[in-house]
N, C-alpha and C positions, 0 to 999 in steps of 0.2 A: 216545678218545685213539687215534691212529693208531700202530701199532707199527712200528719201524724196523728191519728185519732187518740193514740195513747197520750200524746203531749196534752191535748185538751182535757183528757180525763184526769191527768195529774194536777193540772192547774185547778180544775174544779174541785178535786179533793182538797187542795191546799185551801182554797177559798171557804170551803165547808169547814175546815179545821180552824177558821178565823184568822189564817195568815193573811197579813194586809199586803196586797198586791195592787198598787194604784193603777198599773196598766197591764193587765194579764197578756194582752196580745204581744207584748215585747219580750215575754219571758220564754226561755228555752230550758227544758229539763230533760236529762237523758233518760232514756228508757230504763236504765239500770238503777236509777236513784230510788231509794226506798222512802216513800212519803211518810211511812211511820217513824222515820228518824228524824223528822222535822217537827219541831214543838208547834202546838197549838196556841201557845201563850205569848202574845206580844212580838212575834216575828214579822219584820217588814222586808219584802223584797222589792226594791225600786226598779223603775223601768230600765231595760236594757241588760238585764243579768242573765247569766247562764249557770246552771246548776248540774254538775255532772258527777259520776262516780258512785259505785255501789257502797263504798264506805263513808259516804258524806253523812255528817250528822250536824243538825243545826238547832241549838238549844233555845230555850226562852229568852225573849228580849233581844235577839240578834237583830241588828240592822245591816243590811247588805246593799251597797251601791248607792248611798246617799248623794255622793259627790260625783259619781260617774259610773258607767257600766262596770259590773264585776263578774269575773269568772271564778266559780268555786269547783274544784276538782279534787274529789276524794280527800276532803279536809274535815277534821272534827273540831266543831266550834262550840265552845262553852257559853255560859249565860252571860248576857248583856255585852257581847262582843260587837265591835263595830268595824266592818271591813268596807271602807267608804268608796273604793274604786280600784280596779287593777285585776291582777292575775294571782290566783292562790292555788297552790298544788301540793298534795300530799303532806300537809302540815297540820299543827294542832295550835289552837288559839284558846287559851284558858280564860276564866271569867274576867269580863270588863277589859280585856286587851283590845287594841285597835290599831288600824292601819289607815293611812290617808290616801288620797287619790293618786294614781299612777304606781301603786304598790306592784312589786314583782317578787312574790314570795314562792320560791321553788321547793322541791322536796326536801324533806329532813328537817324542817324548821319547828321549833317549839317557842311559842311566846307565852310565858307564864302570867299569872294574874296581873292585870294593870300595866303590862308592858305595852309599849306603843311606838309607832313611827309616823313621822308626818308624811307629806307628799313625796313622791317619787323616790322610794326606798326599795332597794333590791337585796334580798336575802336568799341564802341557800345553805343548807346544813348548818344552821345558826340556832343558838339556844340563848334566849334572853330570860334572866330570872325575874321575878316580880318587881314591878316599878321601872325596869330600865326603859329609857326613853331615848329615841333616835330622832334627830332633826330630819331636815329635808335633802334630797339629792344625795343620798347615801348608797354606797355599795358596801355591804358588810356580810360577806359569805365567809363560811368556815370559822366561826368563832362561837365562843362560850363567854358571855358576859354576866357578872353578878355585881353585888354591892347595893348599898342604900337600904334604908329602913322604912320607907313610905313613899306615897306619891309626892310628898313635899320634900323628901330627902332621898333622891334617886340617883342611880348612876346615869350618865348621859353621854350622848355622842353628838357633837355639834354638826351643823349642816356641811354638806359637801365633803364628807369623810370617806376614806377608802381603806379598806383592808386589803392590802396587795396580797393575793393568795395565788399567784402563778409565777413561777421564776422563768428566767430566760431559758433555762434547761429543759423547761416543760414540765417541772414538778409541782405537784399540788399537796406536797406533804407540809403544809403551811398553816395548820389550824392554830389559833391563839386563844390563850386563856387570859381573859381580863377578869381578875378575880379567879375563883376557884369554886369546887362544889362543897368540900367539907364545912367551911365556914359561910359560904355564900347561901346554902339553903337555910341557915338559922336566922336570916334576915335582920341580923344585928351588926353588919360590918359597915365602915364608912364608904360612901358613894365614891365612885371613880368618874372623872370628868375627862373626856377627850375633846379637845378644842376644835372648833370647825375648820374646814379647809385644810385637814392634816391628813395623817395616815399611819397605818402600822405595816411595816414588811414582815409578814409572817414567816415562820411560826414565832410568836413571841408570848411572853408571860409579864403580866402587869399586876402589881400589887394593890391592895385596898387603899382608899384614901389619896390616891395620887391624882394630881390635876396636871394635865398636859396642855401646854399653851397652844393657842390658835396658830395654825400653819405648821405645826411640828410634825416631822416624819420620824416615827420611832424605829430604830434600826438595832435596838439593844433590848434585852430583857430588863424590866424595871422590877426587881423583887423587893427592894426598900418600900416602905408604905409611908403615906401622909408626905409626900413630896411634891414640890412644884417643879415641872419639867420643861425645859426649853428645848427645842430640837436642835441637833448638831448639824451644822453645814457640811455638804461635802466639799471635798477639795478642788473639784473641777477639773482634775487631771485626766488624761487620756492614757490608758496603759494597755497592754496585751491582754486579750480575753483568754481564758482558760476553760472552755466548755466542759461542764460536768467534772470539774476537778474536785469539787465538794470540800473545800478547806475547812468549812465549819460543820462537818458532818456530825460530831459529838453533840453540838447543841442542837441540831435539827433532830437528830434521832431521839435525844432526850425529851425534847419538848413535844414530839409526836407520842412518845410512850406515855408521858404525863397526860396528855389530852386524852387518849384512850382509856387510861386507868381512871380519869375523872368521869368519863362517860359511864363506865361500869359502876362507879360509886353512886352516880346520880340514878342509875337503873335500880340499884338496890334500895336507895332512899325512896324511890317511887313504889316499889313493891312492898316494902316493909313500913313505910310511914304515910304515904300519900294515899294509898289505895282505899282505906276506910272513908275518906273525905269525898271520894267519887261514888262509892257505893249507894249514898244517901241521896244522890242528885239524879235528876232526870238525864237518861242517857249516859249516866256516869260511867257504867261498865264499858261502853263503846268508846268514850273519849279516853279512858285509862288505857284501853287496849291500843288506841292510836298513839298515846304516849310511848308505850313500849315498843311499838312497831317503828316510831321515829327514831328512838335511840338505837334500835338494831340497824335501821338505815344508816345512821351516822357512823356506828361503829364499822359496818361493812365498807362504807365509803373511806374511812381512815385506813383500815387494813389494806384494801385494794391500793390505795395511792402509796402506802408503805412499800408494798410489794413491787410497784412500778418504779419506785425510786431505786430499790434494790437491784432491780434488772438494769437500770441506767449505770449504777455504780459498777456492776459486774463488766458491762461493755467497756467502760472507761478504763478499768483495770486491764482488761484483756489488750487493749491497744497500746498499753505502756511497753516500752522496750526494756525496762529494768524494774525489778521489784525493790521497793523501799521498805524499811521497817516501819515508817510512819503510816503505811497503807494496811498495817495488820488489822486495825479496827474495821476498815471497809471490807476487807476480806471475811471478818467475822460476821459482819452484817449481812452481806448477801448469802454467804454460805448457811447461815442460820435463820433466814427470814421465815422459813415454814414454821420452825419452832417458835419463833416470835410471835407469829400470827396466831399459832395455836393457843398461846397464853391469853390472847384477847378474845378467842372464839369460845373457849370452854367456860370462862367465867366462874371458875371455882373458888369457893371461900376458903382461907386458911384458918388455923385453929385460932390465932389471935383476934381476927376480925370476927369470927363466930362468938367468941367470948365476949368481946365488947358490944356486939350486936344485942346479945342477950341482956346484958347490963343495961344498955340504953333502952331497948323496948320494954323492959320491966319498969324503969323509971317513968317512960312515956305513959304506959297504962296507968300508973298511980296519977299521973297529972291529968289525965282525961276527964274523969268524972262527969261525964255526959256533955263535955264541953267541946266536942270535935266537929261541930257543925260548920264553922268557918276555919279553914286551914290557915289563913294569914294570921288571924288574931290568935289561934291556938299556937302557932310556932313562936310568934311574938311573945306569948305569955309564958314561954318556957323559962324556968330558972337558969341562972348562969351554970349550976352545977349539972343540970340535966342536958343542957345544950352542949355543955363541955364534953360530956361522955359521948354524946352524938358526933361531935367533931372528931374526937379520937377514933371513934369506930370507922368513920369515912376514911380518915387519913391512914388507918391501918390497911384498908382495902388498897388504896392507892400504893402504899409502901410495898405490900406484898407483891402486887403485880409489876411494880417497877423493879423490884429485886429479881423476880422470875426472868423478866425480859433481859435486864442488864447483865444477868449471868451469861448469856450467850455471847456477849460481846466485851469481854473483860478489858481489851486493849483500848477501848473508847473512854474508860474511867468515868462511867455515867453515875450521876447522883452522888458525887463526892463532895459537893458543896456543902 
């Protein structure tokens, strides 16, 4: 086995920086890791951990590997985060978020302040807003979840929950909005509860304040709010399969467009509202850059999956012996997929959203008065009038993008509800 003098040098540098490493001989650090991006204040790296990636950032008070070995690979980790054991790749963890032993967090995830997962939680391309809590033994990929007002009043996912994000046709155009961005970022919406041993068949949308009973499998959008929802049993019938027939293509396309539009709204919120709160923190600029990068990854993933589905729709239509009027929307979808992708690649703001953006940011500046050190408390302290303008701004972004994309597919009658 080849010895690595650079490894020992890096470990010595960390020890000199007062990083707590109880057993230095069990630690592996990639040659690409920048030691200057690891805080000298209160960081503990427990035995058996591995730190990789030239974009890795570890802020003050972070605890890594307390419950078992942890692998950190190109992650940006904020203050007071606890990653207790598992694998963490190309994701961002904001202040006081945490994950338990056996976590498997793959690329494109964002855990905002105080979001958490217990043991054996799998995430990928998942965004959790502040306070969202996941139980144990959960697979929750390709979701955005919001809701809740505090750690005691938070949205929660019960143990043994699954977001079903892969169809029998091989599609992953299945992202689900549990809550949404415009009201979710204001941290004033009722919590959402998804009962344990249940699941969501993506892509779905679920409104705020909803309580889904344990064991329920959601197969419909629940846009009403403050409801108690019991799962619907399946008939148990055996029928002929129709591969890649896409009978619900309007709903699938609509939910995907809404998801991508929400990602862009969140990116603008980060750029125009959240950025100053990072600028005053250690490594704040690096963590903010990580957030923008993860949103770019999320958008790229969704656009690519959309294109993959369009290709499958095209193949299925080419195999049909006769053309049907009901297939007009499918033809529009695959014929215009490049234009639809362009809508979400350029990220251009329209006149209405720019006007509302200016109105909101002007009110936000008046509200600051030197009170912008703690993001959570600042947002929770916004008046109903100020947050209401912010919601209208973000909703206008989503509305503009949905309108542009929907115009390419008039036969699907999108966003008519």
